[in-house]
C-alpha positions in Angstrom: 0.3 -0.1 0.2 1.8 3.4 -1.0 2.6 6.1 1.9 0.0 8.1 2.6 2.8 10.9 3.9 3.1 14.0 3.0 6.6 15.0 0.6 9.5 16.1 2.0 10.0 19.8 2.6 12.5 20.8 0.0 15.3 23.1 1.2 16.5 26.7 -0.2 19.1 24.9 -2.1 16.6 22.9 -3.9 14.1 26.0 -4.9 17.2 28.2 -5.8 18.5 25.2 -8.5 15.3 24.8 -10.1 14.8 28.9 -10.8 15.9 30.0 -14.0 18.6 32.7 -14.1 16.6 36.0 -13.6 13.5 34.6 -12.7 11.5 36.9 -10.2 9.4 34.2 -8.6 8.6 36.3 -5.9 7.5 39.3 -8.2 9.8 42.0 -6.6 9.9 44.0 -9.7 6.5 44.9 -9.3 6.3 44.5 -5.2 9.5 47.1 -4.9 9.2 50.0 -7.6 12.8 51.1 -9.2 11.3 54.8 -9.2 9.8 55.8 -5.3 12.4 54.3 -3.6 15.1 55.4 -5.3 14.0 58.9 -5.6 13.5 58.7 -1.7 17.0 57.3 -1.1 18.5 60.2 -3.7 17.0 63.0 -1.7 18.8 61.4 1.9 21.5 61.3 0.0 21.6 64.7 -1.2 20.9 66.0 2.0 23.5 63.9 3.4 26.3 65.4 1.2 25.6 69.0 2.4 25.8 67.7 5.9 28.9 66.2 4.8 30.1 69.3 3.2 29.0 71.6 6.2 31.0 69.4 8.6 34.4 69.1 6.3 34.1 72.4 5.4 33.7 73.7 9.2 36.6 72.0 10.2 38.8 73.3 7.3 37.6 77.2 8.2 38.4 76.4 11.6 41.3 75.2 11.2 42.7 77.9 8.6 41.2 80.8 10.9 43.1 79.1 14.0 46.1 79.0 12.3 45.5 82.5 11.1 44.9 84.0 14.6 47.0 81.7 16.6 49.9 83.4 15.1 49.2 87.1 15.2 49.2 89.7 17.7 48.0 92.8 18.0 49.9 95.8 20.1 48.2 99.0 20.8 50.7 101.7 21.8 49.0 104.9 23.6 50.9 108.9 22.6 52.8 106.4 20.1 55.0 110.2 19.2 56.0 110.6 23.1 59.4 110.0 24.7 59.7 106.3 25.9 61.1 105.4 29.2 64.9 105.7 28.3 64.0 109.3 26.8 66.0 108.5 23.4 63.3 107.1 21.2 59.4 107.5 20.7 57.1 104.9 22.6 56.3 103.4 19.0 60.2 103.1 18.2 61.0 101.5 21.5 58.3 98.9 21.2 58.7 97.9 17.7 62.4 97.9 18.6 62.0 95.2 21.4 59.1 93.3 19.4 61.9 92.8 16.3 64.4 91.8 18.9 62.0 89.0 20.7 62.8 85.2 19.7 59.4 84.2 18.0 58.4 87.1 16.3 58.7 86.9 12.5 57.9 90.8 11.8 56.6 94.2 13.5 54.7 96.6 11.0 52.9 99.6 12.3 49.8 100.2 10.5 50.3 103.8 8.7 47.8 106.3 9.0 45.9 105.0 5.6 45.9 101.3 6.9 44.3 102.4 10.0 41.6 104.7 8.4 40.7 101.4 6.7 40.3 99.2 9.7 38.5 101.9 11.2 36.0 102.7 7.9 33.4 100.3 9.3 32.6 101.9 12.5 33.6 105.4 11.6 32.7 105.8 8.0 34.1 108.6 5.8 35.6 110.3 9.2 38.2 107.4 9.6 40.0 109.1 6.2 41.0 112.0 8.6 43.8 111.8 10.6 42.4 114.4 13.2 40.1 112.5 15.0 38.3 114.2 18.5 39.8 111.1 20.3 43.4 110.4 19.6 43.4 106.9 18.3 46.5 104.5 19.9 49.2 103.3 17.2 48.6 99.5 15.9 51.4 97.2 15.1 50.5 93.9 13.7 52.6 91.1 15.0 53.4 87.9 13.3 54.7 84.8 15.0 56.1 81.4 14.2 55.3 79.8 17.5 51.6 80.1 17.8 51.9 78.6 21.3 54.2 81.5 22.2 53.6 82.7 25.7 52.8 86.6 25.3 53.1 87.3 29.0 56.8 87.9 29.8 56.8 90.1 26.1 53.8 92.2 27.7 55.8 93.1 30.9 58.8 94.3 28.8 56.3 96.5 26.5 54.7 97.7 29.8 58.1 98.5 30.9 59.6 100.1 27.8 56.0 102.3 27.0 54.1 102.4 29.5 49.9 101.5 28.5 50.6 99.1 25.8 48.1 96.5 25.4 48.8 93.0 23.6 45.9 91.6 22.2 46.7 87.5 21.6 43.4 86.5 19.9 43.3 83.6 22.4 39.8 84.2 23.8 38.5 84.2 20.3 40.3 81.0 19.5 38.7 79.7 22.3 34.9 81.2 21.2 35.8 80.0 17.7 36.5 76.2 18.6 33.2 76.6 20.7 31.4 77.4 17.9 33.1 75.0 15.3 32.4 72.0 17.8 28.6 73.2 17.8 28.4 73.2 14.0 29.8 70.3 13.6 27.7 68.5 16.3 24.5 69.7 14.4 25.9 68.4 10.9 26.7 65.1 12.8 23.3 64.8 14.2 22.1 66.0 10.6 23.7 63.1 9.4 22.3 60.5 12.1 18.8 61.8 10.9 18.7 61.6 7.3 20.4 58.1 8.2 17.4 57.1 10.5 14.6 58.6 7.8 16.4 56.4 5.1 16.1 53.7 7.4 12.6 53.7 8.0 11.7 54.9 4.0 13.4 51.5 3.5 11.3 49.8 6.1 7.9 51.1 4.7 8.6 50.1 1.2 9.8 46.8 2.5 6.8 46.1 4.5 4.4 47.6 1.4 6.5 45.1 -0.9 5.8 41.9 1.5 2.0 43.1 1.6 1.7 43.2 -2.3 3.6 39.7 -2.7 2.1 38.0 0.9 0.6 35.2 -1.4 3.6 34.8 -3.4 6.2 34.6 -0.5 3.4 32.0 1.4 3.7 30.1 -1.5 7.8 29.8 -2.0 7.9 29.4 2.0 5.4 26.6 2.0 7.5 24.9 -0.8 10.6 25.1 1.3 12.5 28.3 0.9 14.0 29.2 4.1 13.7 32.8 5.7 17.3 33.4 5.0 16.6 32.8 1.2 13.4 35.2 1.0 14.7 38.1 3.3 18.2 37.8 1.1 16.3 38.4 -2.2 14.6 41.1 -0.9 17.6 43.0 0.8 19.2 42.5 -3.1 16.6 44.1 -4.6 16.6 47.0 -2.0 20.3 47.0 -2.2 20.4 47.6 -5.6 17.5 50.2 -5.8 19.2 52.2 -2.7 22.3 52.2 -4.3 21.3 53.5 -7.7 19.0 56.2 -5.4 22.4 57.5 -3.8 24.4 57.2 -6.8 21.8 59.9 -8.6 21.4 61.9 -5.3 25.5 62.4 -5.3 25.4 63.3 -8.5 23.2 65.9 -8.1 24.8 67.3 -5.3 28.4 67.6 -6.9 27.2 70.7 -8.7 26.1 72.0 -5.3 29.2 71.7 -3.5 30.8 72.9 -6.7 29.2 76.3 -6.1 29.4 76.4 -2.2 33.0 75.6 -2.7 33.2 78.7 -4.5 31.5 80.9 -2.3 33.5 79.7 0.7 36.9 79.8 -1.3 37.4 83.7 0.0 37.1 82.7 3.7 39.9 80.2 3.4 42.2 81.6 1.4 43.5 85.2 1.3 44.5 84.7 -2.8 41.2 83.3 -3.7 38.5 85.6 -5.0 34.5 84.9 -5.7 34.6 82.8 -9.4 38.2 81.3 -8.8 37.3 77.6 -9.3 40.7 76.5 -9.2 41.5 78.2 -5.5 38.0 76.8 -4.7 38.9 73.0 -5.6 42.1 73.3 -4.1 40.8 75.1 -0.6 38.0 71.9 -0.2 39.4 69.4 2.0 40.2 66.0 -0.2 38.4 63.9 3.1 35.1 65.9 1.5 35.5 64.8 -2.1 36.1 60.8 -0.6 33.6 60.8 1.3 31.1 61.4 -1.4 31.5 57.9 -3.1 31.1 56.3 0.2 27.4 57.9 0.2 26.1 54.8 -2.6 28.3 52.0 -0.1 26.6 53.5 3.0 22.9 53.9 1.7 23.2 50.1 0.4 24.2 48.8 3.2 21.6 50.8 5.3 19.1 49.0 2.8 20.1 45.5 3.5 20.4 46.0 7.0 17.1 47.4 7.1 15.4 45.0 4.3 16.8 41.8 6.2 15.3 42.9 9.8 12.5 44.0 8.3 11.6 40.4 6.4 12.7 38.4 9.0 10.8 40.0 11.4 7.7 39.7 9.4 8.1 36.0 8.1 8.6 34.7 11.9 4.7 36.5 12.4 3.3 33.8 9.4 1.6 31.3 10.7 
């Protein structure tokens, strides 16, 4: 008498071996559209590229400004033409002689009347062009250092002895404030990247669940024939990974001209020789790490798509009867 026992279940390898090349037994091409999901991932990649540009751009500009401010001093000499303590030279000349002979000082340049007027013009307007101001203006000396970490305390004390009332500003307060501002802006850029990645994962999860709902009957049939959870999740993950990578590549290409325009706008702040419209200098002032990070966006989008699809499908399959 023939056996009435149910035929053994075929494992996933048997199902795969019977599947013709390119056959879409789950109908994933219809379940997961090649339009909406790539478009949404492209939008997320565009935002991520802007956030990365902000991260690296802020870091580069901050480093440039810190190096510039850290290697400069501003010395103000009131009553510059009066006699110095030694009685032989003016107060300004005494301060200049002391500065040029100080180790660590590269140059000391006393601003001319024209340079001082240009410096005061934003606050005093046309009145700054006149050297006969109602309030006496101290002489200003721009000092360049070859040691950004130079302790200016001893120098300030020697200047005070040579010309009492001389003030030294070493810009350390502004450097600390700039560092704090840079870290805050980079934290905002990092938070934006995290939010973009979370939204991208949510979009992939919603799209995957919609595809599972549309193909529920086909999935149940294939699952009943012996296809394992790993096989079905792998099929969904492969489709989602390809769509996410394609969308991210498109988003990165769209972001590229925008980043070039932003680099051109930021070039004058990162290089004294750069000017608006100087594309060659703009490209060289942009950190190389930023350009290297752009090709990583499709890879990261594909990884998010793969992991999210795998987790979503496996959780859904575990709830099947």
